[in-house]
Residue, then its C-alpha position, 0 to 999 in steps of 0.5 A: x500500500x502506497x502513501x496515498x492509499x494509507x492517507x486515504x484510509x486514515x482520512x476515511x477512518x477519521x471521517x467515520x470517527x468524526x461522524x460517529x462523534x457528531x451522531x453521539x452528540x446529537x443523540x445526547x443532546x436530544x436526550x438532554x432536551x427531552x429530560x429538560x422538557x419533562x422537567x419544565x412540564x412537571x414544574x409548570x404542572x406544579x405551578x399551575x396547580x398551586x397558583x390555581x388553588x390559591x385563587x379559588x373561592x373568589x365568588x363568595x360561595x364556599x364550596x364543600x369538600x369534593x369527597x362530601x357528595x351530600x353537601x355537593x348535592x345540596x349546593x347543586x340544587x341551590x345552584x339551579x336557582x342561585x346565580x352565585x352558586x352556579x358561577x362558583x361551581x362553574x368557575x371551580x369546574x372550569x379550573x379543573x377542565x383547564x388542567x385536563x386540557x393542559x394535560x391533553x396538549x402536553x403542557x402539563x404532565x399527566x403522570x404528575x397530575x395523576x399522582x397529585x390530584x388523581x383521587x381528588x379529580x375522581x371525587x370531583x367527577x363523582x360529586x359534580x356529575x349531576x351538575x355536569x349532566x344538567x349543564x350538558x343537557x342545556x348545551x348544544x353540543x354538550x361539551x362541558x367538562x369533556x376534557x376532564x372526563x377524557x382524562x379520567x377515562x384514560x387514567x382508569x383505563x391505564x390503572x385497569x391495565x396495570x392491575 
């Protein structure tokens, strides 16, 4: 093998090594970007949840605990004739609908939400279902709380497949 052929093979080897190094850097950068995106999504999930919880209750109507279906049922009955109660319930449910929408579009982290508020959202859905159905019966099309309903259905399906 003459000097030109040797130099060519050395150049090919260096080029392949450089290409491999660049490929590895691209893969590593993608992993780092994905990790950062996940971190930021989780951070935003916490921020939205905490800031939203602090701002609730501005209507002057005190909402009962979600896990108290009798008290929620009484408030729902009152809301059918009282605008302030109706607005308080709607604002409260709209907050959770916004959270579910954020999860659907990947702005908020679904797994973190499930860990943070999964049982709470089940209580909300169970307790406020009569109100949700009442509102849906007046809307055309009935789209009130469809994001929350979809998120809960997805979580239930996932928990059944794990069990």
